[in-house]
C-alpha positions in Angstrom: -73.5 9.1 -65.3 -76.5 6.8 -65.3 -74.8 4.6 -67.9 -72.2 3.3 -65.5 -72.4 -0.4 -64.7 -72.5 -1.9 -61.2 -68.9 -3.2 -61.8 -67.4 0.3 -61.3 -69.2 0.6 -58.0 -68.0 -2.8 -56.8 -64.4 -2.0 -57.8 -64.5 1.2 -55.8 -66.0 -0.6 -52.7 -63.3 -3.3 -53.0 -60.5 -0.7 -53.3 -61.9 1.2 -50.2 -62.0 -2.1 -48.3 -58.4 -2.8 -49.3 -57.2 0.7 -48.2 -59.0 0.3 -44.8 -57.4 -3.1 -44.2 -54.0 -1.6 -45.0 -54.6 1.3 -42.6 -55.6 -1.1 -39.8 -52.5 -3.2 -40.4 -50.3 -0.1 -40.3 -51.9 0.9 -37.0 -51.3 -2.6 -35.5 -47.6 -2.5 -36.6 -47.2 0.9 -35.0 -48.9 -0.3 -31.8 -46.6 -3.4 -31.6 -43.6 -1.1 -32.2 -44.6 1.1 -29.3 -45.2 -1.9 -27.0 -41.9 -3.4 -27.9 -40.1 -0.3 -26.7 -36.8 1.2 -27.9 -33.9 -1.1 -28.6 -30.5 -0.3 -30.0 -29.9 -3.8 -31.5 -31.8 -6.9 -32.4 -29.4 -9.3 -30.6 -26.9 -9.7 -27.8 -23.9 -7.4 -27.7 -20.9 -8.5 -29.7 -17.8 -9.2 -27.7 -14.3 -8.6 -29.1 -12.2 -11.6 -30.1 -9.3 -12.7 -28.0 -6.2 -12.0 -30.0 -4.4 -14.9 -28.3 -7.0 -17.3 -29.5 -6.9 -16.1 -33.1 -3.3 -14.8 -33.9 -4.0 -14.7 -37.7 -6.9 -12.3 -37.1 -4.9 -10.1 -34.7 -2.5 -9.0 -37.5 -5.3 -7.8 -39.9 -5.6 -4.3 -38.5 -1.9 -3.5 -38.2 -0.3 -1.0 -40.6 2.5 -3.2 -41.7 0.0 -5.7 -42.9 -1.7 -3.3 -45.3 -2.0 -4.0 -49.0 0.7 -2.8 -51.4 -0.3 -1.5 -54.8 
């Protein structure tokens, strides 16, 4: 084991520092998520379209407008 170079030790130290930094970032993300609180969606609620304003869209869901194979 005495034949190892200093490079191996430096690589190990660098890897440990990288792992520690990743762990700290994960903790920060978890903390931000807790502070943000629960939310069901990321935006405002979606309101249904007025069928009178868009008559061509009102027909889309009707059975007689289904595709024929």
